[in-house]
All heavy atoms as TSV, in Angstrom:
chain	resi	resn	atom	element	x	y	z
A	1	MET	N	N	-4.795	37.237	-10.639
A	1	MET	CA	C	-3.452	36.744	-10.289
A	1	MET	C	C	-3.344	35.209	-10.373
A	1	MET	O	O	-2.962	34.573	-9.413
A	1	MET	CB	C	-3.090	37.199	-8.903
A	1	MET	CG	C	-2.981	38.633	-8.696
A	1	MET	SD	S	-2.398	38.901	-7.024
A	1	MET	CE	C	-2.640	40.670	-6.941
A	2	PRO	N	N	-3.653	34.622	-11.521
A	2	PRO	CA	C	-3.594	33.172	-11.663
A	2	PRO	C	C	-2.149	32.668	-11.449
A	2	PRO	O	O	-1.929	31.596	-11.006
A	2	PRO	CB	C	-4.137	32.868	-13.009
A	2	PRO	CG	C	-4.577	34.153	-13.621
A	2	PRO	CD	C	-4.176	35.259	-12.699
A	3	GLY	N	N	-1.192	33.433	-11.903
A	3	GLY	CA	C	0.216	33.007	-11.761
A	3	GLY	C	C	0.610	32.842	-10.304
A	3	GLY	O	O	1.284	31.894	-9.931
A	4	THR	N	N	0.155	33.731	-9.482
A	4	THR	CA	C	0.453	33.676	-8.021
A	4	THR	C	C	-0.168	32.419	-7.405
A	4	THR	O	O	0.472	31.753	-6.627
A	4	THR	CB	C	-0.012	34.916	-7.307
A	4	THR	OG1	O	0.567	36.074	-7.970
A	4	THR	CG2	C	0.355	34.900	-5.878
A	5	ASP	N	N	-1.392	32.152	-7.771
A	5	ASP	CA	C	-2.084	30.954	-7.240
A	5	ASP	C	C	-1.342	29.684	-7.642
A	5	ASP	O	O	-1.176	28.782	-6.820
A	5	ASP	CB	C	-3.521	30.951	-7.735
A	5	ASP	CG	C	-4.353	29.878	-7.070
A	5	ASP	OD1	O	-4.224	29.770	-5.829
A	5	ASP	OD2	O	-5.105	29.197	-7.781
A	6	ALA	N	N	-0.945	29.602	-8.893
A	6	ALA	CA	C	-0.227	28.410	-9.355
A	6	ALA	C	C	1.122	28.294	-8.655
A	6	ALA	O	O	1.559	27.161	-8.310
A	6	ALA	CB	C	-0.063	28.483	-10.860
A	7	GLN	N	N	1.783	29.407	-8.455
A	7	GLN	CA	C	3.042	29.375	-7.736
A	7	GLN	C	C	2.904	28.902	-6.297
A	7	GLN	O	O	3.708	28.146	-5.783
A	7	GLN	CB	C	3.685	30.768	-7.743
A	7	GLN	CG	C	4.226	31.211	-9.127
A	7	GLN	CD	C	4.650	32.657	-9.136
A	7	GLN	OE1	O	4.366	33.423	-8.249
A	7	GLN	NE2	N	5.396	33.007	-10.157
A	8	LEU	N	N	1.822	29.342	-5.632
A	8	LEU	CA	C	1.579	28.903	-4.267
A	8	LEU	C	C	1.305	27.395	-4.226
A	8	LEU	O	O	1.771	26.715	-3.345
A	8	LEU	CB	C	0.376	29.709	-3.656
A	8	LEU	CG	C	0.690	31.158	-3.315
A	8	LEU	CD1	C	-0.573	31.827	-2.868
A	8	LEU	CD2	C	1.779	31.240	-2.233
A	9	ARG	N	N	0.514	26.908	-5.156
A	9	ARG	CA	C	0.220	25.498	-5.219
A	9	ARG	C	C	1.468	24.686	-5.415
A	9	ARG	O	O	1.694	23.650	-4.793
A	9	ARG	CB	C	-0.764	25.174	-6.315
A	9	ARG	CG	C	-2.170	25.546	-5.991
A	9	ARG	CD	C	-3.098	25.186	-7.124
A	9	ARG	NE	N	-4.208	26.154	-7.100
A	9	ARG	CZ	C	-5.341	25.982	-7.695
A	9	ARG	NH1	N	-5.541	24.870	-8.375
A	9	ARG	NH2	N	-6.271	26.875	-7.647
A	10	GLN	N	N	2.308	25.165	-6.313
A	10	GLN	CA	C	3.581	24.459	-6.558
A	10	GLN	C	C	4.466	24.423	-5.336
A	10	GLN	O	O	5.065	23.408	-4.948
A	10	GLN	CB	C	4.354	25.121	-7.712
A	10	GLN	CG	C	5.645	24.421	-8.056
A	10	GLN	CD	C	6.414	25.099	-9.183
A	10	GLN	OE1	O	6.067	26.199	-9.595
A	10	GLN	NE2	N	7.435	24.447	-9.665
A	11	ARG	N	N	4.474	25.564	-4.604
A	11	ARG	CA	C	5.269	25.646	-3.391
A	11	ARG	C	C	4.723	24.698	-2.302
A	11	ARG	O	O	5.526	24.033	-1.606
A	11	ARG	CB	C	5.298	27.095	-2.869
A	11	ARG	CG	C	6.147	27.311	-1.668
A	11	ARG	CD	C	7.625	27.061	-2.002
A	11	ARG	NE	N	8.398	27.255	-0.757
A	11	ARG	CZ	C	9.439	26.491	-0.422
A	11	ARG	NH1	N	9.817	25.551	-1.225
A	11	ARG	NH2	N	10.058	26.668	0.688
A	12	VAL	N	N	3.399	24.628	-2.169
A	12	VAL	CA	C	2.802	23.729	-1.220
A	12	VAL	C	C	3.134	22.276	-1.566
A	12	VAL	O	O	3.518	21.476	-0.663
A	12	VAL	CB	C	1.283	23.943	-1.142
A	12	VAL	CG1	C	0.611	22.828	-0.381
A	12	VAL	CG2	C	0.966	25.294	-0.526
A	13	GLU	N	N	3.081	21.937	-2.838
A	13	GLU	CA	C	3.444	20.577	-3.251
A	13	GLU	C	C	4.947	20.246	-2.924
A	13	GLU	O	O	5.252	19.159	-2.453
A	13	GLU	CB	C	3.183	20.396	-4.758
A	13	GLU	CG	C	1.720	20.328	-5.077
A	13	GLU	CD	C	1.473	20.247	-6.582
A	13	GLU	OE1	O	2.408	20.076	-7.365
A	13	GLU	OE2	O	0.276	20.390	-6.944
A	14	GLN	N	N	5.774	21.242	-3.133
A	14	GLN	CA	C	7.251	21.012	-2.815
A	14	GLN	C	C	7.378	20.833	-1.321
A	14	GLN	O	O	8.126	19.944	-0.911
A	14	GLN	CB	C	8.046	22.227	-3.282
A	14	GLN	CG	C	8.196	22.366	-4.772
A	14	GLN	CD	C	8.874	23.653	-5.174
A	14	GLN	OE1	O	8.942	24.609	-4.388
A	14	GLN	NE2	N	9.336	23.711	-6.435
A	15	LEU	N	N	6.704	21.617	-0.531
A	15	LEU	CA	C	6.802	21.456	0.948
A	15	LEU	C	C	6.249	20.104	1.416
A	15	LEU	O	O	6.814	19.508	2.321
A	15	LEU	CB	C	6.044	22.626	1.637
A	15	LEU	CG	C	6.744	24.000	1.487
A	15	LEU	CD1	C	5.823	25.083	2.015
A	15	LEU	CD2	C	8.057	23.996	2.185
A	16	GLU	N	N	5.147	19.641	0.792
A	16	GLU	CA	C	4.612	18.344	1.127
A	16	GLU	C	C	5.622	17.240	0.772
A	16	GLU	O	O	5.779	16.309	1.588
A	16	GLU	CB	C	3.285	18.120	0.413
A	16	GLU	CG	C	2.166	18.960	0.952
A	16	GLU	CD	C	0.896	18.834	0.135
A	16	GLU	OE1	O	0.941	18.444	-1.083
A	16	GLU	OE2	O	-0.188	19.197	0.726
A	17	GLU	N	N	6.291	17.358	-0.350
A	17	GLU	CA	C	7.276	16.347	-0.719
A	17	GLU	C	C	8.453	16.355	0.271
A	17	GLU	O	O	8.957	15.308	0.676
A	17	GLU	CB	C	7.800	16.634	-2.121
A	17	GLU	CG	C	6.776	16.304	-3.185
A	17	GLU	CD	C	7.274	16.712	-4.579
A	17	GLU	OE1	O	8.438	17.066	-4.762
A	17	GLU	OE2	O	6.422	16.640	-5.537
A	18	GLN	N	N	8.872	17.544	0.667
A	18	GLN	CA	C	9.931	17.663	1.664
A	18	GLN	C	C	9.545	17.079	3.003
A	18	GLN	O	O	10.330	16.445	3.680
A	18	GLN	CB	C	10.366	19.119	1.850
A	18	GLN	CG	C	11.109	19.726	0.647
A	18	GLN	CD	C	11.410	21.191	0.803
A	18	GLN	OE1	O	11.092	21.794	1.818
A	18	GLN	NE2	N	12.019	21.779	-0.234
A	19	LEU	N	N	8.281	17.299	3.384
A	19	LEU	CA	C	7.755	16.729	4.634
A	19	LEU	C	C	7.797	15.190	4.602
A	19	LEU	O	O	8.260	14.548	5.543
A	19	LEU	CB	C	6.335	17.189	4.868
A	19	LEU	CG	C	5.642	16.622	6.121
A	19	LEU	CD1	C	6.390	16.993	7.358
A	19	LEU	CD2	C	4.200	17.138	6.185
A	20	VAL	N	N	7.415	14.587	3.481
A	20	VAL	CA	C	7.434	13.152	3.355
A	20	VAL	C	C	8.896	12.650	3.433
A	20	VAL	O	O	9.228	11.699	4.167
A	20	VAL	CB	C	6.790	12.696	2.027
A	20	VAL	CG1	C	7.096	11.235	1.721
A	20	VAL	CG2	C	5.311	12.952	2.071
A	21	ASP	N	N	9.796	13.374	2.788
A	21	ASP	CA	C	11.243	12.972	2.851
A	21	ASP	C	C	11.728	13.065	4.329
A	21	ASP	O	O	12.489	12.163	4.759
A	21	ASP	CB	C	12.062	13.901	1.983
A	21	ASP	CG	C	11.827	13.672	0.522
A	21	ASP	OD1	O	11.281	12.652	0.154
A	21	ASP	OD2	O	12.228	14.595	-0.293
A	22	MET	N	N	11.317	14.107	5.028
A	22	MET	CA	C	11.743	14.275	6.428
A	22	MET	C	C	11.189	13.128	7.312
A	22	MET	O	O	11.850	12.630	8.200
A	22	MET	CB	C	11.332	15.616	6.976
A	22	MET	CG	C	12.071	16.745	6.310
A	22	MET	SD	S	13.828	16.700	6.568
A	22	MET	CE	C	13.958	17.114	8.235
A	23	GLN	N	N	9.907	12.719	7.014
A	23	GLN	CA	C	9.319	11.672	7.781
A	23	GLN	C	C	10.042	10.346	7.566
A	23	GLN	O	O	10.253	9.602	8.517
A	23	GLN	CB	C	7.850	11.503	7.398
A	23	GLN	CG	C	6.967	12.662	7.903
A	23	GLN	CD	C	5.560	12.606	7.362
A	23	GLN	OE1	O	5.352	12.150	6.237
A	23	GLN	NE2	N	4.631	13.122	8.148
A	24	VAL	N	N	10.483	10.082	6.343
A	24	VAL	CA	C	11.277	8.906	6.041
A	24	VAL	C	C	12.563	8.966	6.785
A	24	VAL	O	O	13.013	7.975	7.390
A	24	VAL	CB	C	11.484	8.733	4.525
A	24	VAL	CG1	C	12.473	7.636	4.245
A	24	VAL	CG2	C	10.157	8.476	3.832
A	25	LEU	N	N	13.218	10.123	6.780
A	25	LEU	CA	C	14.499	10.293	7.445
A	25	LEU	C	C	14.356	10.060	8.965
A	25	LEU	O	O	15.136	9.335	9.572
A	25	LEU	CB	C	15.080	11.661	7.193
A	25	LEU	CG	C	16.408	12.008	7.840
A	25	LEU	CD1	C	17.460	11.003	7.377
A	25	LEU	CD2	C	16.810	13.426	7.542
A	26	VAL	N	N	13.289	10.614	9.564
A	26	VAL	CA	C	13.047	10.426	10.984
A	26	VAL	C	C	12.804	8.948	11.281
A	26	VAL	O	O	13.342	8.426	12.273
A	26	VAL	CB	C	11.853	11.310	11.444
A	26	VAL	CG1	C	11.396	10.917	12.853
A	26	VAL	CG2	C	12.249	12.794	11.446
A	27	GLY	N	N	11.997	8.293	10.459
A	27	GLY	CA	C	11.799	6.867	10.664
A	27	GLY	C	C	13.075	6.091	10.598
A	27	GLY	O	O	13.302	5.162	11.404
A	28	THR	N	N	13.908	6.422	9.663
A	28	THR	CA	C	15.191	5.714	9.532
A	28	THR	C	C	16.055	5.965	10.762
A	28	THR	O	O	16.642	5.049	11.307
A	28	THR	CB	C	15.949	6.167	8.270
A	28	THR	OG1	O	15.115	5.908	7.134
A	28	THR	CG2	C	17.254	5.504	8.109
A	29	LEU	N	N	16.108	7.191	11.224
A	29	LEU	CA	C	16.928	7.530	12.386
A	29	LEU	C	C	16.354	6.834	13.665
A	29	LEU	O	O	17.133	6.340	14.474
A	29	LEU	CB	C	16.952	9.018	12.599
A	29	LEU	CG	C	17.744	9.825	11.581
A	29	LEU	CD1	C	17.565	11.307	11.764
A	29	LEU	CD2	C	19.231	9.444	11.614
A	30	GLU	N	N	15.028	6.753	13.736
A	30	GLU	CA	C	14.440	6.065	14.897
A	30	GLU	C	C	14.819	4.582	14.860
A	30	GLU	O	O	15.146	3.996	15.886
A	30	GLU	CB	C	12.950	6.214	14.873
A	30	GLU	CG	C	12.447	7.542	15.266
A	30	GLU	CD	C	10.925	7.711	15.158
A	30	GLU	OE1	O	10.285	6.903	14.438
A	30	GLU	OE2	O	10.396	8.647	15.738
A	31	SER	N	N	14.778	3.967	13.709
A	31	SER	CA	C	15.124	2.580	13.622
A	31	SER	C	C	16.605	2.333	13.909
A	31	SER	O	O	16.985	1.350	14.571
A	31	SER	CB	C	14.739	2.009	12.260
A	31	SER	OG	O	15.545	2.543	11.228
A	32	LEU	N	N	17.463	3.240	13.509
A	32	LEU	CA	C	18.873	3.132	13.808
A	32	LEU	C	C	19.113	3.281	15.300
A	32	LEU	O	O	19.930	2.594	15.919
A	32	LEU	CB	C	19.684	4.193	13.045
A	32	LEU	CG	C	19.809	3.973	11.548
A	32	LEU	CD1	C	20.442	5.179	10.900
A	32	LEU	CD2	C	20.577	2.673	11.250
A	33	ALA	N	N	18.387	4.204	15.901
A	33	ALA	CA	C	18.514	4.406	17.371
A	33	ALA	C	C	18.119	3.180	18.142
A	33	ALA	O	O	18.602	2.931	19.250
A	33	ALA	CB	C	17.707	5.629	17.790
A	34	ARG	N	N	17.159	2.410	17.604
A	34	ARG	CA	C	16.694	1.223	18.301
A	34	ARG	C	C	17.584	0.025	17.995
A	34	ARG	O	O	17.278	-1.132	18.368
A	34	ARG	CB	C	15.239	0.898	17.880
A	34	ARG	CG	C	14.235	1.760	18.596
A	34	ARG	CD	C	12.885	1.213	18.437
A	34	ARG	NE	N	12.538	0.995	17.044
A	34	ARG	CZ	C	11.712	1.686	16.333
A	34	ARG	NH1	N	11.021	2.655	16.920
A	34	ARG	NH2	N	11.450	1.460	15.080
A	35	GLY	N	N	18.642	0.199	17.214
A	35	GLY	CA	C	19.535	-0.878	16.895
A	35	GLY	C	C	19.240	-1.531	15.575
A	35	GLY	O	O	19.831	-2.576	15.298
A	36	GLY	N	N	18.343	-0.990	14.810
A	36	GLY	CA	C	18.039	-1.570	13.500
A	36	GLY	C	C	19.084	-1.342	12.466
A	36	GLY	O	O	18.981	-1.834	11.333
A	37	GLY	N	N	20.133	-0.591	12.762
A	37	GLY	CA	C	21.118	-0.239	11.720
A	37	GLY	C	C	22.340	-1.180	11.806
A	37	GLY	O	O	23.284	-0.967	11.098
A	38	ALA	N	N	22.247	-2.187	12.637
A	38	ALA	CA	C	23.392	-3.136	12.716
A	38	ALA	C	C	23.539	-3.875	11.384
A	38	ALA	O	O	22.533	-4.173	10.746
A	38	ALA	CB	C	23.162	-4.115	13.847
A	39	PRO	N	N	24.744	-4.163	10.986
A	39	PRO	CA	C	24.935	-4.888	9.737
A	39	PRO	C	C	24.240	-6.262	9.781
A	39	PRO	O	O	24.238	-6.880	10.809
A	39	PRO	CB	C	26.435	-5.050	9.594
A	39	PRO	CG	C	27.050	-4.234	10.662
A	39	PRO	CD	C	25.997	-3.849	11.628
A	40	ALA	N	N	23.727	-6.656	8.667
A	40	ALA	CA	C	23.052	-7.939	8.582
A	40	ALA	C	C	24.073	-9.059	8.742
A	40	ALA	O	O	25.164	-9.026	8.189
A	40	ALA	CB	C	22.318	-8.084	7.219
A	41	ARG	N	N	23.674	-10.094	9.428
A	41	ARG	CA	C	24.547	-11.269	9.602
A	41	ARG	C	C	24.270	-12.297	8.548
A	41	ARG	O	O	23.270	-12.216	7.818
A	41	ARG	CB	C	24.319	-11.902	10.969
A	41	ARG	CG	C	24.705	-10.941	12.109
A	41	ARG	CD	C	24.550	-11.624	13.449
A	41	ARG	NE	N	24.893	-10.652	14.486
A	41	ARG	CZ	C	24.485	-10.779	15.710
A	41	ARG	NH1	N	23.744	-11.727	16.065
A	41	ARG	NH2	N	24.839	-9.894	16.605
A	42	ALA	N	N	25.108	-13.282	8.413
A	42	ALA	CA	C	24.905	-14.330	7.439
A	42	ALA	C	C	23.594	-15.060	7.753
A	42	ALA	O	O	23.147	-15.113	8.922
A	42	ALA	CB	C	26.071	-15.322	7.488
A	43	VAL	N	N	22.969	-15.639	6.768
A	43	VAL	CA	C	21.751	-16.353	6.959
A	43	VAL	C	C	21.931	-17.414	8.025
A	43	VAL	O	O	22.883	-18.190	7.947
A	43	VAL	CB	C	21.262	-16.957	5.623
A	43	VAL	CG1	C	20.040	-17.847	5.831
A	43	VAL	CG2	C	20.969	-15.860	4.604
A	44	GLY	N	N	21.063	-17.459	8.979
A	44	GLY	CA	C	21.167	-18.404	10.041
A	44	GLY	C	C	22.069	-18.004	11.161
A	44	GLY	O	O	22.108	-18.618	12.233
A	45	GLY	N	N	22.790	-16.885	10.976
A	45	GLY	CA	C	23.735	-16.457	12.012
A	45	GLY	C	C	23.187	-15.412	12.966
A	45	GLY	O	O	23.792	-15.079	13.949
A	46	GLY	N	N	21.982	-14.898	12.685
A	46	GLY	CA	C	21.436	-13.836	13.523
A	46	GLY	C	C	20.555	-14.410	14.600
A	46	GLY	O	O	20.012	-15.504	14.448
A	47	SER	N	N	20.508	-13.682	15.702
A	47	SER	CA	C	19.600	-14.141	16.816
A	47	SER	C	C	18.187	-13.680	16.503
A	47	SER	O	O	17.940	-12.801	15.716
A	47	SER	CB	C	20.116	-13.550	18.118
A	47	SER	OG	O	19.863	-12.173	18.150
A	48	GLY	N	N	17.256	-14.325	17.214
A	48	GLY	CA	C	15.842	-13.983	17.036
A	48	GLY	C	C	15.599	-12.524	17.425
A	48	GLY	O	O	14.802	-11.841	16.788
A	49	ALA	N	N	16.282	-12.033	18.461
A	49	ALA	CA	C	16.052	-10.661	18.953
A	49	ALA	C	C	16.571	-9.674	17.908
A	49	ALA	O	O	15.900	-8.674	17.657
A	49	ALA	CB	C	16.776	-10.478	20.278
A	50	SER	N	N	17.694	-9.950	17.262
A	50	SER	CA	C	18.213	-9.015	16.281
A	50	SER	C	C	17.358	-9.014	15.022
A	50	SER	O	O	17.153	-7.992	14.376
A	50	SER	CB	C	19.671	-9.313	15.966
A	50	SER	OG	O	19.795	-10.560	15.308
A	51	GLU	N	N	16.833	-10.181	14.696
A	51	GLU	CA	C	15.926	-10.244	13.542
A	51	GLU	C	C	14.622	-9.458	13.815
A	51	GLU	O	O	14.107	-8.749	12.986
A	51	GLU	CB	C	15.614	-11.705	13.198
A	51	GLU	CG	C	16.786	-12.494	12.697
A	51	GLU	CD	C	17.365	-11.913	11.404
A	51	GLU	OE1	O	16.574	-11.515	10.477
A	51	GLU	OE2	O	18.566	-11.867	11.262
A	52	ALA	N	N	14.117	-9.579	15.035
A	52	ALA	CA	C	12.884	-8.854	15.423
A	52	ALA	C	C	13.180	-7.354	15.397
A	52	ALA	O	O	12.315	-6.583	14.941
A	52	ALA	CB	C	12.450	-9.287	16.782
A	53	ALA	N	N	14.331	-6.938	15.827
A	53	ALA	CA	C	14.701	-5.539	15.806
A	53	ALA	C	C	14.785	-5.001	14.405
A	53	ALA	O	O	14.354	-3.929	14.087
A	53	ALA	CB	C	16.010	-5.290	16.554
A	54	ARG	N	N	15.330	-5.820	13.524
A	54	ARG	CA	C	15.465	-5.453	12.108
A	54	ARG	C	C	14.072	-5.324	11.452
A	54	ARG	O	O	13.824	-4.389	10.725
A	54	ARG	CB	C	16.351	-6.480	11.384
A	54	ARG	CG	C	16.635	-6.104	9.986
A	54	ARG	CD	C	17.534	-7.112	9.377
A	54	ARG	NE	N	17.651	-6.851	7.957
A	54	ARG	CZ	C	18.758	-6.528	7.342
A	54	ARG	NH1	N	19.877	-6.444	7.977
A	54	ARG	NH2	N	18.768	-6.291	6.040
A	55	ILE	N	N	13.196	-6.239	11.753
A	55	ILE	CA	C	11.851	-6.201	11.210
A	55	ILE	C	C	11.140	-4.991	11.716
A	55	ILE	O	O	10.466	-4.240	10.979
A	55	ILE	CB	C	11.046	-7.476	11.550
A	55	ILE	CG1	C	11.623	-8.681	10.751
A	55	ILE	CG2	C	9.557	-7.292	11.272
A	55	ILE	CD1	C	11.133	-10.010	11.188
A	56	ASP	N	N	11.279	-4.691	12.976
A	56	ASP	CA	C	10.686	-3.473	13.604
A	56	ASP	C	C	11.204	-2.241	12.913
A	56	ASP	O	O	10.408	-1.319	12.621
A	56	ASP	CB	C	10.963	-3.435	15.113
A	56	ASP	CG	C	10.246	-2.316	15.797
A	56	ASP	OD1	O	9.029	-2.185	15.544
A	56	ASP	OD2	O	10.873	-1.604	16.575
A	57	ALA	N	N	12.486	-2.162	12.625
A	57	ALA	CA	C	13.059	-0.989	11.956
A	57	ALA	C	C	12.489	-0.866	10.539
A	57	ALA	O	O	12.163	0.240	10.104
A	57	ALA	CB	C	14.570	-1.142	11.888
A	58	LEU	N	N	12.329	-1.950	9.855
A	58	LEU	CA	C	11.766	-1.938	8.492
A	58	LEU	C	C	10.302	-1.456	8.575
A	58	LEU	O	O	9.860	-0.679	7.709
A	58	LEU	CB	C	11.912	-3.273	7.824
A	58	LEU	CG	C	13.318	-3.681	7.448
A	58	LEU	CD1	C	13.308	-5.149	7.002
A	58	LEU	CD2	C	13.890	-2.782	6.397
A	59	GLU	N	N	9.552	-1.914	9.523
A	59	GLU	CA	C	8.149	-1.501	9.659
A	59	GLU	C	C	8.076	-0.004	9.962
A	59	GLU	O	O	7.223	0.682	9.380
A	59	GLU	CB	C	7.469	-2.291	10.770
A	59	GLU	CG	C	7.168	-3.712	10.450
A	59	GLU	CD	C	6.638	-4.543	11.573
A	59	GLU	OE1	O	6.792	-4.098	12.761
A	59	GLU	OE2	O	6.105	-5.586	11.350
A	60	THR	N	N	8.984	0.520	10.743
A	60	THR	CA	C	9.038	1.954	11.039
A	60	THR	C	C	9.260	2.729	9.777
A	60	THR	O	O	8.610	3.761	9.500
A	60	THR	CB	C	10.100	2.256	12.074
A	60	THR	OG1	O	9.793	1.544	13.266
A	60	THR	CG2	C	10.175	3.758	12.390
A	61	GLN	N	N	10.211	2.281	8.957
A	61	GLN	CA	C	10.508	2.928	7.707
A	61	GLN	C	C	9.319	2.930	6.763
A	61	GLN	O	O	9.024	3.945	6.094
A	61	GLN	CB	C	11.737	2.330	7.054
A	61	GLN	CG	C	13.003	2.609	7.833
A	61	GLN	CD	C	14.209	1.848	7.225
A	61	GLN	OE1	O	14.102	1.198	6.237
A	61	GLN	NE2	N	15.364	2.034	7.835
A	62	VAL	N	N	8.619	1.826	6.700
A	62	VAL	CA	C	7.452	1.725	5.833
A	62	VAL	C	C	6.381	2.641	6.266
A	62	VAL	O	O	5.739	3.376	5.479
A	62	VAL	CB	C	6.953	0.239	5.725
A	62	VAL	CG1	C	5.587	0.189	5.071
A	62	VAL	CG2	C	7.937	-0.610	4.989
A	63	ARG	N	N	6.144	2.726	7.584
A	63	ARG	CA	C	5.134	3.633	8.127
A	63	ARG	C	C	5.504	5.087	7.803
A	63	ARG	O	O	4.643	5.926	7.486
A	63	ARG	CB	C	4.977	3.472	9.644
A	63	ARG	CG	C	4.072	2.332	10.026
A	63	ARG	CD	C	3.690	2.374	11.522
A	63	ARG	NE	N	4.861	2.376	12.413
A	63	ARG	CZ	C	5.425	1.226	12.836
A	63	ARG	NH1	N	4.950	0.070	12.471
A	63	ARG	NH2	N	6.451	1.263	13.656
A	64	ALA	N	N	6.809	5.415	7.913
A	64	ALA	CA	C	7.234	6.779	7.623
A	64	ALA	C	C	7.027	7.152	6.199
A	64	ALA	O	O	6.795	8.295	5.869
A	64	ALA	CB	C	8.691	6.942	8.008
A	65	MET	N	N	7.135	6.146	5.330
A	65	MET	CA	C	6.964	6.449	3.900
A	65	MET	C	C	5.510	6.569	3.462
A	65	MET	O	O	5.227	7.131	2.419
A	65	MET	CB	C	7.610	5.347	3.034
A	65	MET	CG	C	9.137	5.445	3.116
A	65	MET	SD	S	9.906	4.322	1.963
A	65	MET	CE	C	9.873	2.790	2.857
A	66	THR	N	N	4.602	6.022	4.238
A	66	THR	CA	C	3.173	6.063	3.886
A	66	THR	C	C	2.433	7.201	4.533
A	66	THR	O	O	2.932	7.907	5.363
A	66	THR	CB	C	2.457	4.780	4.228
A	66	THR	OG1	O	2.620	4.466	5.597
A	66	THR	CG2	C	2.988	3.629	3.409
């Protein structure tokens, strides 16, 4: 049954890809929940705290993608 084995491998690969996509989505939602989804301000117009929150959100997204 080589066809069945190949089909199972393909299905596992699809599920792994979906899992990675879900991890990215969760990371994005977590960063939005922490305030990382606020619109960017003009250069020099943001506070240090909002910049730190934005960096933290980006780090979360990068971790979710890896």
